[in-house]
TORGUDREN-861915 format. One record per residue: residue number from 1; residue in three letters; x, z, y negated of N, C-alpha, C, CB in turn. Coordinates in steps of 0.05 Angstrom, whole numbers, plus 5000, padded with zeros to 4 digits. Glycine has a CB too. Example, Ala and Ser with C-alpha at 12.3 -4.5 7.8 and 13.67 -1.06 7.14 Angstrom:
BEGIN
+------+------+------+------+------+------+------+------+------+------+------+------+------+------+
: resi : resn :   nu :   nw :   nv :  cau :  caw :  cav :   cu :   cw :   cv :  cbu :  cbw :  cbv :
+------+------+------+------+------+------+------+------+------+------+------+------+------+------+
:    1 :  ALA : 5264 : 5156 : 5114 : 5246 : 5156 : 5090 : 5264 : 5156 : 5066 : 5226 : 5181 : 5089 :
:    2 :  SER : 5257 : 5142 : 5045 : 5273 : 5143 : 5021 : 5258 : 5157 : 4999 : 5282 : 5114 : 5012 :
+------+------+------+------+------+------+------+------+------+------+------+------+------+------+
end
This chain:
BEGIN
+------+------+------+------+------+------+------+------+------+------+------+------+------+------+
: resi : resn :   nu :   nw :   nv :  cau :  caw :  cav :   cu :   cw :   cv :  cbu :  cbw :  cbv :
+------+------+------+------+------+------+------+------+------+------+------+------+------+------+
:    1 :  MET : 1502 : 7864 : 0588 : 1510 : 7856 : 0622 : 1476 : 7857 : 0625 : 1535 : 7886 : 0649 :
:    2 :  GLN : 1469 : 7839 : 0648 : 1443 : 7834 : 0654 : 1442 : 7840 : 0687 : 1433 : 7802 : 0644 :
:    3 :  ASN : 1423 : 7851 : 0694 : 1422 : 7853 : 0726 : 1407 : 7831 : 0734 : 1408 : 7879 : 0738 :
:    4 :  VAL : 1420 : 7818 : 0757 : 1403 : 7798 : 0769 : 1378 : 7805 : 0779 : 1414 : 7787 : 0787 :
:    5 :  LEU : 1374 : 7823 : 0800 : 1352 : 7827 : 0814 : 1332 : 7841 : 0798 : 1358 : 7840 : 0837 :
:    6 :  HIS : 1333 : 7859 : 0783 : 1313 : 7870 : 0763 : 1311 : 7858 : 0732 : 1319 : 7899 : 0762 :
:    7 :  ASN : 1326 : 7841 : 0731 : 1322 : 7829 : 0703 : 1319 : 7842 : 0677 : 1301 : 7816 : 0703 :
:    8 :  THR : 1341 : 7856 : 0676 : 1337 : 7882 : 0656 : 1364 : 7883 : 0638 : 1334 : 7914 : 0675 :
:    9 :  GLU : 1363 : 7884 : 0618 : 1392 : 7888 : 0600 : 1407 : 7913 : 0595 : 1386 : 7881 : 0572 :
:   10 :  ILE : 1423 : 7922 : 0609 : 1434 : 7944 : 0612 : 1457 : 7951 : 0586 : 1446 : 7942 : 0640 :
:   11 :  GLU : 1458 : 7977 : 0578 : 1483 : 7981 : 0559 : 1502 : 7994 : 0574 : 1477 : 7999 : 0533 :
:   12 :  LEU : 1528 : 7990 : 0569 : 1551 : 8003 : 0583 : 1556 : 8033 : 0576 : 1575 : 7988 : 0577 :
:   13 :  ASP : 1550 : 8040 : 0552 : 1561 : 8063 : 0540 : 1546 : 8087 : 0557 : 1557 : 8064 : 0506 :
:   14 :  VAL : 1522 : 8090 : 0569 : 1509 : 8107 : 0577 : 1517 : 8112 : 0604 : 1484 : 8103 : 0572 :
:   15 :  PRO : 1519 : 8143 : 0610 : 1533 : 8147 : 0641 : 1506 : 8134 : 0658 : 1541 : 8186 : 0652 :
:   16 :  GLU : 1515 : 8129 : 0683 : 1503 : 8110 : 0701 : 1495 : 8131 : 0730 : 1529 : 8081 : 0706 :
:   17 :  LYS : 1473 : 8115 : 0739 : 1462 : 8138 : 0762 : 1457 : 8115 : 0786 : 1428 : 8161 : 0751 :
:   18 :  ARG : 1465 : 8117 : 0814 : 1458 : 8096 : 0829 : 1434 : 8105 : 0845 : 1481 : 8087 : 0845 :
:   19 :  CYS : 1417 : 8083 : 0847 : 1396 : 8084 : 0861 : 1396 : 8090 : 0889 : 1384 : 8066 : 0858 :
:   20 :  LEU : 1380 : 8104 : 0902 : 1386 : 8115 : 0926 : 1374 : 8088 : 0944 : 1371 : 8150 : 0932 :
:   21 :  LYS : 1354 : 8069 : 0937 : 1341 : 8053 : 0951 : 1356 : 8024 : 0956 : 1315 : 8051 : 0938 :
:   22 :  CYS : 1362 : 8014 : 0923 : 1374 : 7993 : 0924 : 1402 : 7989 : 0924 : 1366 : 7982 : 0908 :
:   23 :  GLY : 1416 : 8011 : 0915 : 1447 : 8019 : 0910 : 1455 : 8005 : 0888 : 1468 : 8012 : 0933 :
:   24 :  GLU : 1439 : 8004 : 0864 : 1448 : 7991 : 0843 : 1454 : 8015 : 0822 : 1427 : 7970 : 0833 :
:   25 :  TYR : 1472 : 8013 : 0802 : 1472 : 8032 : 0783 : 1460 : 8023 : 0760 : 1497 : 8040 : 0778 :
:   26 :  TRP : 1448 : 8047 : 0747 : 1431 : 8042 : 0725 : 1433 : 8065 : 0707 : 1401 : 8036 : 0733 :
:   27 :  PRO : 1430 : 8060 : 0675 : 1435 : 8077 : 0658 : 1417 : 8105 : 0671 : 1427 : 8064 : 0630 :
:   28 :  GLU : 1427 : 8132 : 0669 : 1415 : 8155 : 0670 : 1394 : 8164 : 0649 : 1435 : 8170 : 0671 :
:   29 :  THR : 1379 : 8148 : 0647 : 1350 : 8151 : 0627 : 1325 : 8153 : 0640 : 1346 : 8127 : 0608 :
:   30 :  ASP : 1307 : 8159 : 0629 : 1277 : 8162 : 0631 : 1267 : 8135 : 0641 : 1263 : 8170 : 0603 :
:   31 :  GLU : 1278 : 8112 : 0629 : 1266 : 8089 : 0631 : 1270 : 8076 : 0651 : 1270 : 8075 : 0615 :
:   32 :  PHE : 1293 : 8084 : 0670 : 1301 : 8069 : 0694 : 1295 : 8089 : 0719 : 1335 : 8061 : 0692 :
:   33 :  PHE : 1292 : 8114 : 0713 : 1287 : 8136 : 0740 : 1262 : 8157 : 0726 : 1323 : 8158 : 0749 :
:   34 :  PRO : 1241 : 8164 : 0736 : 1228 : 8182 : 0731 : 1238 : 8205 : 0733 : 1210 : 8181 : 0742 :
:   35 :  ARG : 1226 : 8228 : 0722 : 1235 : 8254 : 0721 : 1217 : 8270 : 0741 : 1234 : 8265 : 0692 :
:   36 :  LEU : 1235 : 8289 : 0753 : 1218 : 8310 : 0771 : 1213 : 8333 : 0757 : 1231 : 8320 : 0796 :
:   37 :  PRO : 1191 : 8348 : 0769 : 1178 : 8372 : 0754 : 1202 : 8387 : 0745 : 1157 : 8391 : 0773 :
:   38 :  ASN : 1223 : 8394 : 0754 : 1248 : 8408 : 0752 : 1267 : 8399 : 0726 : 1262 : 8402 : 0778 :
:   39 :  GLY : 1258 : 8372 : 0721 : 1273 : 8365 : 0700 : 1298 : 8342 : 0708 : 1283 : 8392 : 0688 :
:   40 :  HIS : 1304 : 8340 : 0733 : 1320 : 8323 : 0744 : 1311 : 8296 : 0747 : 1326 : 8333 : 0766 :
:   41 :  LEU : 1328 : 8279 : 0747 : 1319 : 8252 : 0753 : 1317 : 8245 : 0784 : 1338 : 8234 : 0740 :
:   42 :  HIS : 1291 : 8223 : 0790 : 1288 : 8218 : 0818 : 1309 : 8203 : 0833 : 1266 : 8204 : 0821 :
:   43 :  GLY : 1308 : 8202 : 0857 : 1326 : 8191 : 0864 : 1330 : 8161 : 0865 : 1328 : 8200 : 0882 :
:   44 :  PRO : 1307 : 8145 : 0877 : 1300 : 8117 : 0870 : 1290 : 8112 : 0842 : 1281 : 8107 : 0888 :
:   45 :  CYS : 1301 : 8086 : 0838 : 1295 : 8074 : 0811 : 1266 : 8068 : 0808 : 1311 : 8048 : 0808 :
:   46 :  LYS : 1255 : 8065 : 0782 : 1227 : 8059 : 0781 : 1220 : 8028 : 0790 : 1217 : 8066 : 0753 :
:   47 :  ALA : 1238 : 8010 : 0789 : 1235 : 7985 : 0803 : 1229 : 7984 : 0834 : 1259 : 7970 : 0798 :
:   48 :  CYS : 1245 : 8001 : 0848 : 1249 : 8006 : 0875 : 1215 : 8021 : 0885 : 1282 : 8029 : 0878 :
:   49 :  ILE : 1213 : 8039 : 0867 : 1183 : 8056 : 0871 : 1163 : 8036 : 0865 : 1178 : 8084 : 0848 :
:   50 :  ASP : 1159 : 8018 : 0849 : 1142 : 7998 : 0845 : 1141 : 7974 : 0869 : 1150 : 7987 : 0819 :
:   51 :  GLU : 1158 : 7967 : 0877 : 1161 : 7950 : 0900 : 1147 : 7958 : 0920 : 1186 : 7948 : 0908 :
:   52 :  ARG : 1156 : 7984 : 0925 : 1151 : 8003 : 0949 : 1114 : 8008 : 0948 : 1172 : 8037 : 0943 :
:   53 :  ARG : 1108 : 8010 : 0925 : 1078 : 8015 : 0924 : 1061 : 7990 : 0926 : 1071 : 8030 : 0898 :
:   54 :  ARG : 1079 : 7962 : 0914 : 1060 : 7937 : 0921 : 1064 : 7934 : 0955 : 1072 : 7904 : 0901 :
:   55 :  GLU : 1083 : 7941 : 0964 : 1084 : 7934 : 0992 : 1062 : 7956 : 1007 : 1117 : 7938 : 1003 :
:   56 :  VAL : 1057 : 7977 : 1000 : 1039 : 7996 : 1012 : 1018 : 7987 : 1009 : 1039 : 8020 : 1006 :
:   57 :  ALA : 1007 : 7975 : 0983 : 0980 : 7964 : 0983 : 0972 : 7941 : 0996 : 0974 : 7960 : 0961 :
:   58 :  ALA : 0996 : 7922 : 0999 : 0989 : 7897 : 1012 : 0981 : 7897 : 1039 : 1009 : 7879 : 1011 :
:   59 :  THR : 1002 : 7920 : 1055 : 0996 : 7922 : 1078 : 0974 : 7944 : 1095 : 1019 : 7924 : 1085 :
:   60 :  LYS : 0960 : 7959 : 1075 : 0946 : 7975 : 1087 : 0915 : 7967 : 1075 : 0957 : 8005 : 1082 :
:   61 :  PRO : 0897 : 7963 : 1100 : 0874 : 7947 : 1094 : 0853 : 7972 : 1080 : 0861 : 7930 : 1125 :
:   62 :  CYS : 0829 : 7962 : 1072 : 0814 : 7977 : 1055 : 0797 : 7989 : 1080 : 0797 : 7960 : 1030 :
:   63 :  VAL : 0789 : 8019 : 1065 : 0778 : 8038 : 1083 : 0749 : 8033 : 1090 : 0780 : 8065 : 1071 :
:   64 :  ILE : 0736 : 8012 : 1078 : 0713 : 8012 : 1091 : 0707 : 7999 : 1117 : 0698 : 8002 : 1075 :
:   65 :  PRO : 0692 : 8008 : 1129 : 0692 : 7998 : 1164 : 0684 : 7964 : 1164 : 0660 : 8019 : 1187 :
:   66 :  GLY : 0698 : 7951 : 1176 : 0697 : 7927 : 1180 : 0704 : 7906 : 1161 : 0678 : 7926 : 1187 :
:   67 :  CYS : 0722 : 7921 : 1141 : 0735 : 7904 : 1120 : 0764 : 7902 : 1124 : 0730 : 7916 : 1093 :
:   68 :  THR : 0774 : 7876 : 1124 : 0803 : 7879 : 1126 : 0820 : 7869 : 1107 : 0811 : 7869 : 1146 :
:   69 :  ASN : 0805 : 7871 : 1085 : 0821 : 7858 : 1063 : 0838 : 7879 : 1051 : 0804 : 7844 : 1040 :
:   70 :  PRO : 0863 : 7869 : 1041 : 0884 : 7891 : 1035 : 0871 : 7908 : 1009 : 0915 : 7876 : 1027 :
:   71 :  ARG : 0881 : 7932 : 1002 : 0878 : 7945 : 0979 : 0880 : 7934 : 0952 : 0894 : 7962 : 0979 :
:   72 :  TYR : 0867 : 7941 : 0933 : 0872 : 7922 : 0910 : 0898 : 7944 : 0892 : 0836 : 7914 : 0890 :
:   73 :  HIS : 0901 : 7964 : 0899 : 0922 : 7981 : 0887 : 0933 : 8002 : 0907 : 0910 : 7995 : 0862 :
:   74 :  TRP : 0961 : 8010 : 0901 : 0970 : 8027 : 0926 : 0957 : 8048 : 0922 : 1000 : 8034 : 0930 :
:   75 :  ARG : 0947 : 8057 : 0901 : 0934 : 8090 : 0901 : 0910 : 8090 : 0907 : 0933 : 8106 : 0874 :
:   76 :  TYR : 0893 : 8065 : 0909 : 0863 : 8067 : 0914 : 0860 : 8056 : 0948 : 0844 : 8046 : 0889 :
:   77 :  ALA : 0838 : 8069 : 0959 : 0833 : 8058 : 0983 : 0816 : 8030 : 0988 : 0819 : 8079 : 0996 :
:   78 :  ARG : 0807 : 8020 : 0967 : 0788 : 8001 : 0970 : 0798 : 7976 : 0959 : 0764 : 8009 : 0959 :
:   79 :  CYS : 0788 : 7951 : 0968 : 0798 : 7925 : 0966 : 0781 : 7919 : 0937 : 0790 : 7904 : 0996 :
:   80 :  TRP : 0788 : 7897 : 0929 : 0769 : 7883 : 0904 : 0743 : 7881 : 0907 : 0774 : 7855 : 0897 :
:   81 :  GLU : 0727 : 7874 : 0924 : 0704 : 7868 : 0929 : 0692 : 7897 : 0933 : 0704 : 7848 : 0952 :
:   82 :  HIS : 0705 : 7918 : 0945 : 0689 : 7940 : 0947 : 0690 : 7960 : 0921 : 0696 : 7955 : 0973 :
:   83 :  ARG : 0715 : 7954 : 0908 : 0716 : 7970 : 0880 : 0696 : 7957 : 0865 : 0745 : 7969 : 0865 :
:   84 :  ALA : 0689 : 7932 : 0859 : 0673 : 7924 : 0848 : 0642 : 7931 : 0852 : 0678 : 7903 : 0849 :
:   85 :  TYR : 0635 : 7938 : 0873 : 0618 : 7953 : 0890 : 0611 : 7976 : 0870 : 0631 : 7961 : 0919 :
:   86 :  LEU : 0633 : 7995 : 0872 : 0631 : 8026 : 0865 : 0629 : 8025 : 0834 : 0659 : 8046 : 0877 :
:   87 :  GLN : 0634 : 8002 : 0815 : 0634 : 8002 : 0787 : 0600 : 7996 : 0783 : 0657 : 7978 : 0772 :
:   88 :  VAL : 0586 : 7982 : 0801 : 0561 : 7979 : 0800 : 0544 : 8005 : 0805 : 0556 : 7960 : 0816 :
:   89 :  ASN : 0550 : 8014 : 0834 : 0536 : 8039 : 0843 : 0559 : 8059 : 0846 : 0518 : 8036 : 0872 :
:   90 :  PRO : 0563 : 8073 : 0830 : 0588 : 8097 : 0828 : 0577 : 8118 : 0852 : 0589 : 8117 : 0792 :
:   91 :  HIS : 0558 : 8123 : 0858 : 0549 : 8143 : 0882 : 0536 : 8125 : 0899 : 0530 : 8168 : 0875 :
:   92 :  PRO : 0546 : 8116 : 0921 : 0535 : 8100 : 0941 : 0515 : 8117 : 0961 : 0558 : 8087 : 0955 :
:   93 :  ARG : 0527 : 8144 : 0965 : 0510 : 8164 : 0978 : 0494 : 8183 : 0962 : 0525 : 8180 : 0995 :
:   94 :  GLY : 0472 : 8192 : 0961 : 0453 : 8205 : 0948 : 0464 : 8235 : 0955 : 0421 : 8198 : 0957 :
:   95 :  TYR : 0474 : 8245 : 0941 : 0481 : 8277 : 0943 : 0458 : 8288 : 0933 : 0507 : 8287 : 0925 :
:   96 :  LYS : 0447 : 8311 : 0944 : 0428 : 8331 : 0940 : 0440 : 8355 : 0924 : 0417 : 8340 : 0965 :
:   97 :  ARG : 0426 : 8363 : 0903 : 0435 : 8383 : 0893 : 0420 : 8413 : 0907 : 0432 : 8378 : 0863 :
:   98 :  LYS : 0445 : 8427 : 0910 : 0432 : 8456 : 0925 : 0417 : 8468 : 0905 : 0455 : 8481 : 0937 :
:   99 :  GLU : 0392 : 8478 : 0919 : 0372 : 8491 : 0900 : 0381 : 8520 : 0896 : 0341 : 8491 : 0913 :
:  100 :  ALA : 0378 : 8527 : 0867 : 0386 : 8558 : 0862 : 0371 : 8579 : 0879 : 0379 : 8566 : 0831 :
:  101 :  VAL : 0388 : 8594 : 0889 : 0372 : 8621 : 0902 : 0367 : 8641 : 0889 : 0384 : 8633 : 0922 :
:  102 :  ARG : 0335 : 8644 : 0883 : 0328 : 8666 : 0864 : 0328 : 8695 : 0877 : 0300 : 8661 : 0852 :
+------+------+------+------+------+------+------+------+------+------+------+------+------+------+
end
């Protein structure tokens, strides 16, 4: 059986779990649902979590003042242009070391 929205083959002999976001039924495995620290499966499926992360990355702007480009990844706060700057200059601010008190 093939799911139309997520393009994934599904085996029918595995117990199924319903996704809390899209409402579709998926096999109750780690392949489709992430595990919580207590060992239970997370409510939304991995496909819905990834879609949400892409939406967040596209809607939130870069944190550099004056830059309106979207973030390059949901987890990071900078756009592609400013991410490249950090690879060239990893510490833009000059941090001073504290002198040891003797």
